[in-house]
Structures are given as C-alpha cells and as structure tokens.
N, C-alpha and C positions, 0 to 999 in steps of 0.2 A: 505494499499500497504507500501511497506517498503522506508525506507529511501535511498536518492539519491546514498547513497555507494551503496546498493546492486539491485535486481532486483525489476523494479517496479512492482507489481504483488499482487492480491488479495489473501485472505488467500488460497481461493479455487482453485486460478491458481496455488501457490504454491505447494497446497496439491496433485494435479493432478502432475505438475512436477516431486513432490519426489518419488511418486506414480509408473511414468513411469521408474525413474532412479531405485527404488526398484525392479522394474518387470527384468530390463535387467539385475541386479545383481543377481537377482534369479534364472534366464534361466542358466547362468554359472555354478552356486553352483549345481543345480537340477540336471543338467545332470551329473555333476562328481559322487553324491551321486548315481543314480540312476544305473551307470553302474558299480561303486565300490558294491553296493546293489547286482545287479543281480548276479555279480560273486561269492559273499559271501552266496549265494542261493544255487548257483549251487554246491561250494566244497564239500556239504554232500552228493552229489549223485554220488562222485568220488569213484575209488575204492580204492586211499590209503588214504582214510578219516576213514576208520578201523584200520588204522596202527600208527593213532596218540595216544598218551599218554594222560592220564588223563589231564595235564595240559596243553597241546598243546586243546585237546577237551573246555576246559574250558574257553580258550583265545578266541577259536572261538565261542563258545556260547554269550561271552560279549562283541564280536565285531557285532557278528548280531543282538543284542539286541542294541547298541550302532546306527548302522547304519539304525535302524529301529526308534528309535527316532529322528535320523539326517533327515531323510526324513520327519517326520512329522511334524519337526520344521520347514525346510524348506519351504513345501507344505502348511502349514498352515496359513500361508498371504492370499492365494487365496482363501483359504474357509474363513477366516475373512472376506476378503473382499467381498465375493459372500455372505453372511449372512448380511451384513451390508449396502447392495446396497441400494440406495433410500432413507437411515434413515437420511441423511445431516450430515453423521459424516466423512466426507474423512477424514480430519486432524487427528482425533483419531485414524482412522482407520489405516493412517500411522505412525504414532507412535509405536502403537502396531506391528504390522506388520515389522517393525525397530527394535523393541525389539528381537521378535520370531528369526529374520533372524539373530541376533547379536550370541542368544541361538543356533541357528542351526549351526553356525560356530564354536562354541566351541565345540558341539556335535560332528563335523566333524573333529576336530584335533583331539579327542579322539578317533574318530572311524579310524584314517586314524595310529595314533599310535598303537591302537590294530592290526589292519589288518597287518602293516607292523610288528609289534613283531612276531606275527603266522607265516607269512611267512620266516623271517629271522631266527625263530628257526627250523623249518622244513629243511632250506638251509643250516644252517651253522652247527646246531648244539654244540655250544658252545657258552661262553659267549659274545662273539663278537659281537651277534645279541644284545645285551641290549643296548652296545655302539653305535652302527648303529642309532637303535632307537631313541634312547637321543638325538644323534646330529642331526637328522631329525625332531624331537620335539622342539628341538631349532630355526631349521631352520623355521618352520609351526610358531612358534612364532613370531619369528623376523619379518617372511613375513606379516602377518596377523595384528599383532598386535602390534611390538613393533616400526616397520616405522611409521604408522600410528601417533602414540603417540608421536613419536621422532619429526615428521613433528609439530603437534602441539605445541609442544614445544618452538621449535626453529620458532615458527611464521610464519611459512609458510604457513599456512592456516588460512582466516579471521575469525572472531567471527563466532558463527551461527548465522542463520539467527533471531532465534529469539532473541539474544543479540542484534543483529542491533535493532529491533523493539524496545526492551526495554529501547535502550538508544536515540531513535527518540521519546518517547512517548510525553516527556515535552515539545516540539515545537510548540503546539497549534494547529497541522495544523490536519484539518477538515477529512484528509484522510487516518491518522492514526488510526488503530484498538487500540482499548481502551483494559482494563484488560479483561474485562467480553467478549470480542470479541474474542481475545487469548486463553483464556482455558474454552471456553464454558457455563463460569457462567455468571448471570444475566439475562437480557433480550430477545431480538432477537440480535442473533450473527450475522457477515455478511456471515454468510452460508446458512440462513434459506432461502433466495430467490433464491438459485442458482440453484436447483434441482440436484447438485452434490452430489457424495456419499459423 
C-alpha cells in the first residue's frame, strides 16, 4: 500500500489504474496520428504531387516515415500489453508503455513540424514558411513539454508515487512493499498471486 499521503492501493491496483489512464491518453494521440497519417498517404496520389520539387518530395518522404514511426510507437503499448498478458508483469508493462508513449509524442512533434513545413512551403513559396513552422514548433514544445516541466518545478505536482513509497518504507508498516516487491527483484513479489498482467 502507498503512504497515507497518496492513494491506498496495492502495486497491482496502481498498475491497473495507471494502465487505464495511459490507454485514455493513447486514444487521444492515436486518433490524431491516424488521421494525419491517412492524409499523408493520400497526398502521393493527388495530381499536384507531380508538381512538387525535389526538396518538397524529400520533405514528404521524411514526413511519411516519421508518421509511420509515430504510429508504431503509439500503437506499440497495445502490442506490448497483449504479448505480456498473464505473465504478472503489469507494473513493468506500464513503465515500458509509458516510455513508448513519450517516444511517440516526440516523434509526433517531429511529424507535425515536418508536415507543416511541407504544407506551408507549397502554400507560401517563401521563407515565411520556416518562420511559421518554427513558431508552431515552439508552441508544441511549450504545450507538450515545457508547461508540465514548469508545473513540476513550481511544485504544483506532488512527488511521484514511487517516491512517496520510498519515503514511507522506513516506518515499519507491514503493509508497505519492500524494495524487492517494488522493483521485481527478490523472492515472491506482491504481484505473484494477483493474476493481473
């Protein structure tokens, strides 16, 4: 169980909750990626595609490859979970799925910037396209990364759940999990009898 400062839940319950939250986040990101990727795939079949210069075609190819990598990273957690279901590794699955999601967001940032560059180059035919893409890139960075980091730095967010557990271990409560339970090392961890993934 976690300390009284946080939720009172077991390691498995926390992993289940975190997995549900992650799925909700992935649904939002995956929908956007799928729509963007669908439009990118359709571009090559449009008659104006033949009019693109070499630079714009290269930007298009890079954008499609980034879109593919983004889709793989954001859909990857589903495959990861499916392949590990029943192996009592839900906490580890949540950790790796979270990492893949962050990687997917970074790739999505690159895909969005590349797609914007292609569209604005075709629409404007001048250097203003680069300035507009740069401005939007800064806005994406602020919304997706800077604001959350700023909130952490200002202390608006509490410590992570694992940090709360680390601070609560020394008080001798039998309900607290040990180092071996938390990181999966050592004998039987607390997730062995749950049957959860």
